[in-house]
C-alpha positions in Angstrom: 187.5 80.3 71.5 190.5 79.3 73.6 189.2 75.8 73.8 188.7 75.5 70.0 192.3 76.8 69.4 193.6 74.2 71.8 191.8 71.4 70.0 193.4 72.6 66.8 196.8 71.5 68.1 195.7 68.0 69.4 196.8 65.2 67.1 194.0 63.6 65.0 193.8 60.0 64.0 195.0 61.0 60.5 198.0 62.8 61.9 198.9 59.8 64.0 198.7 57.6 60.9 201.0 60.0 59.0 203.5 59.8 61.8 203.3 56.1 62.8 202.8 54.8 59.3 206.3 55.5 58.0 207.9 54.4 61.3 206.1 51.0 61.1 206.9 50.7 57.4 210.6 51.3 58.1 210.7 48.7 60.9 209.0 46.1 58.6 211.5 46.9 55.8 214.4 46.7 58.2 213.2 43.3 59.5 212.7 42.0 56.0 216.1 43.2 54.9 217.9 41.9 57.9 216.2 38.5 57.8 218.0 37.5 54.5 220.9 35.1 55.1 224.0 34.5 53.1 223.9 31.3 51.0 226.2 28.2 51.0 227.2 28.5 54.7 228.9 25.1 54.5 231.7 26.8 52.5 232.0 29.8 54.8 234.8 29.3 57.4 234.4 31.3 60.6 237.3 31.9 63.0 236.4 32.7 66.6 238.8 33.6 69.4 238.2 33.0 73.1 236.2 29.8 72.7 237.0 28.2 76.1 233.9 29.7 77.7 231.3 32.5 77.6 230.2 34.1 74.3 232.9 32.5 72.2 232.1 29.0 73.4 228.4 29.5 72.8 228.9 31.0 69.4 231.1 28.2 68.2 228.5 25.6 69.1 225.7 27.7 67.7 227.3 28.3 64.3 228.4 24.6 64.1 224.7 23.6 64.4 223.8 26.1 61.6 226.3 24.3 59.3 229.2 26.8 59.3 232.7 25.3 59.4 234.1 26.8 62.6 237.7 27.4 63.6 237.6 27.8 67.4 240.6 29.5 69.0 241.0 28.1 72.6 243.5 29.3 75.3 243.6 25.8 77.0 243.7 22.2 75.9 240.7 21.6 78.2 238.7 24.2 76.3 239.6 22.5 73.0 238.7 19.0 74.3 235.4 20.0 75.8 234.3 21.9 72.7 235.1 18.9 70.4 232.9 16.6 72.6 229.8 18.6 71.9 230.2 19.7 68.3 230.4 18.1 64.8 233.5 17.2 62.8 233.1 20.5 60.9 234.5 22.3 63.9 238.2 22.6 64.2 240.0 23.9 67.3 243.4 25.7 67.3 245.5 26.6 70.4 245.5 30.4 70.6 246.9 33.0 73.0 246.0 36.3 71.4 248.5 38.2 73.5 251.4 36.4 71.8 252.2 37.1 68.1 253.8 33.7 67.6 250.6 31.9 68.7 248.6 34.2 66.5 250.9 33.5 63.5 250.7 29.7 64.0 246.9 29.9 64.1 246.8 32.0 61.0 249.1 29.5 59.1 246.8 26.6 60.2 243.8 28.6 58.8 245.5 29.4 55.5 246.2 25.7 54.9 242.7 24.8 55.8 240.6 27.3 53.8 242.9 27.5 50.7 241.6 29.6 47.8 238.1 29.9 49.3 239.4 32.4 51.8 238.0 33.0 55.3 234.5 34.2 55.6 234.7 35.8 59.0 236.8 36.4 62.1 235.1 37.1 65.4 237.4 38.8 67.8 235.8 37.7 71.1 238.7 36.9 73.4 239.0 39.3 76.3 239.8 39.7 80.0 238.5 42.0 82.6 241.2 41.7 85.4 242.9 43.6 86.9 240.1 46.2 87.4 239.9 48.9 90.0 240.6 52.5 90.6 243.1 53.8 88.0 245.9 54.5 90.6 245.6 51.0 92.1 247.0 49.3 88.9 250.6 49.6 87.8 251.6 49.8 84.2 252.1 46.1 83.9 248.5 45.6 84.6 247.6 48.0 81.9 250.0 46.3 79.4 248.5 42.9 80.1 244.9 43.8 79.5 245.8 45.9 76.4 247.8 43.0 75.0 244.7 40.8 75.1 241.8 43.1 74.6 243.3 45.6 72.1 246.6 44.6 70.4 245.3 41.0 70.4 242.3 42.0 68.4 244.5 44.0 66.0 247.1 41.2 65.7 244.5 38.5 65.0 242.6 40.6 62.4 245.7 41.5 60.5 246.9 37.9 60.5 243.9 36.8 58.5 242.7 40.0 56.7 244.0 39.0 53.3 242.0 35.7 53.6 238.9 37.7 54.4 239.4 40.1 51.5 239.5 37.0 49.2 236.0 36.1 50.3 234.7 39.6 50.7 233.7 38.5 54.2 233.4 39.9 57.7 235.4 41.2 60.6 233.4 41.1 63.9 234.9 42.9 66.8 233.5 42.4 70.3 234.0 45.7 72.1 231.7 46.7 75.0 229.2 49.5 75.9 232.2 50.6 78.0 233.9 51.5 74.8 231.4 54.3 74.8 231.4 55.4 78.4 233.8 54.9 81.3 232.0 54.4 84.7 235.1 52.9 86.4 238.9 53.1 86.3 241.6 50.8 85.1 242.5 49.4 81.7 239.3 47.7 80.7 237.5 50.8 79.3 240.8 52.0 77.8 241.1 48.8 75.9 237.5 48.8 74.7 237.7 52.4 73.5 240.7 51.3 71.5 238.7 48.4 69.9 236.0 50.9 68.9 238.6 53.2 67.2 240.3 50.2 65.4 236.9 49.0 64.3 235.8 52.4 62.9 239.0 53.0 61.0 239.1 49.4 59.6 235.5 49.6 58.5 236.2 52.6 56.3 239.5 51.1 55.0 237.9 47.8 54.1 234.7 49.1 52.4 236.3 49.4 49.0 237.3 45.7 49.2 233.7 44.6 50.0 234.7 43.6 53.5 232.1 44.4 56.2 233.5 45.4 59.7 231.0 45.1 62.5 231.0 45.8 66.2 229.3 44.1 69.1 228.8 46.3 72.2 227.3 44.2 75.0 226.1 45.5 78.3 226.5 43.5 81.6 226.1 39.7 81.0 226.9 36.8 83.3 230.4 35.6 82.2 233.8 35.3 83.7 234.2 39.0 82.9 231.5 39.8 85.4 232.3 37.1 88.0 232.0 39.1 91.3 234.1 36.6 93.2 237.0 37.0 90.8 236.6 40.7 90.9 236.6 40.8 94.7 239.7 38.6 94.9 241.5 40.9 92.3 240.5 44.0 94.2 241.8 42.6 97.5 245.1 41.6 95.9 245.4 45.1 94.5 244.6 46.7 97.8 247.1 44.5 99.7 249.9 45.6 97.3 249.2 49.4 97.6 251.7 51.5 99.5 250.5 52.7 102.9 250.1 56.4 101.9 247.7 55.4 99.1 245.7 53.2 101.5 245.5 56.2 103.8 244.1 58.3 101.0 241.3 55.9 100.4 240.7 55.0 104.0 240.1 51.6 105.7 236.4 51.4 104.8 236.7 52.1 101.1 237.4 48.5 100.0 234.2 47.2 101.6 232.2 50.1 100.2 233.5 49.2 96.8 232.5 45.5 97.3 229.0 46.6 98.3 228.8 48.9 95.2 229.8 46.1 92.9 227.3 43.7 94.4 224.4 46.2 93.9 225.4 47.1 90.4 225.9 43.5 89.2 222.7 42.3 90.9 220.6 44.9 89.1 222.2 44.9 85.7 223.8 41.5 84.9 221.8 39.4 82.4 222.2 35.7 82.4 220.9 35.1 78.8 224.1 34.9 76.8 222.1 34.1 73.6 221.2 37.8 73.4 224.8 38.5 72.5 225.4 35.2 70.6 222.4 36.0 68.4 223.9 39.4 67.5 227.2 37.7 66.7 225.5 35.1 64.5 223.6 37.9 62.7 226.8 39.7 62.0 228.3 36.6 60.5 225.3 35.2 58.7 223.0 38.1 57.6 223.2 39.3 54.0 222.8 42.8 55.4 224.2 42.9 58.9 224.1 46.0 61.1 227.2 48.1 61.6 226.7 48.0 65.4 224.9 45.7 67.8 224.1 46.7 71.5 222.7 43.6 73.2 221.3 44.0 76.6 218.5 46.2 77.9 221.0 48.0 80.2 223.1 48.9 77.1 220.2 50.2 75.1 218.3 52.1 77.7 220.9 53.1 80.3 224.6 53.1 79.2 224.2 54.3 75.6 221.8 57.1 76.5 224.0 58.2 79.4 227.0 58.2 77.0 225.3 60.9 74.9 224.7 63.2 78.0 226.8 66.2 78.7 230.0 65.1 80.6 229.1 67.0 83.7 225.8 65.1 84.0 227.4 61.6 83.6 230.2 62.5 85.9 227.8 63.8 88.6 225.8 60.6 88.2 228.7 58.3 88.7 230.2 60.3 91.6 226.9 60.3 93.4 226.9 56.5 93.7 230.6 55.6 93.7 232.3 55.2 97.1 234.3 58.2 98.1 237.9 58.1 99.4 238.6 59.3 102.9 240.4 62.5 101.7 237.7 63.3 99.2 237.2 67.1 98.6 233.6 66.6 97.2 
């Protein structure tokens, strides 16, 4: 009798079909819906910041091959020259320092003259920096101001400078945040800036919906770019350490810096993905899909580690990070 009652609760083939059927149908519907592309891409100008290297450089080349007229914002003349060599005449470059409003304004004026009454189809706010990074009390306020000027106020400044042009075309704003706009596993201004991008993105998305403008967010995990260059991170940490007052060095102890280096090497070796096209494909979909997603989280570490961890109770995520993070000499834990 007990055995037969137990069998009653076992899933049958029909029950599995009832459960899996709608799930499969939903995935097929979503794939079909998201596979539709916007027409007339040759008339849709796309403005991308941070095109000297990394995601922005790859996206500019990729969209150029797809036929989009691209306006690539580059920080250096070298970045402009190298990009022109490998792209078509559709692609235009413009000098751009997103941390300086005068540079942002000049780029916006250039774009207004170029696109005319057609408007601008999309802006992809990709430009960003990751240094200085380190424990929060190692970085002075100027370090915070510098990164926020690029990663946050730069995003806002660029967006506002071309927003009227995007409203004309009922186009897109694509903001590149980070999975570290959802969770903060380390100190310093990087996570602060990305949390700010998330907030700006969410409020802008609601504000622009009545105008037919889609506001979309890319939240990558760890990928192999200048942002995750371990040699640059090491040099930055050493410079920060050398500039610390002696009492702060005494708090952390003489072995802390090397322990931090070892921690970085282990984390980056396990999590860093070299396939930048995973992110670029999400950016391209946000620009070219008729029905783009509101958020994209490229990278297996983002999907299966960082985002799930961000939904955990705070005491669990804190305990996890503290378990693996090097401890200062005067630690009370």
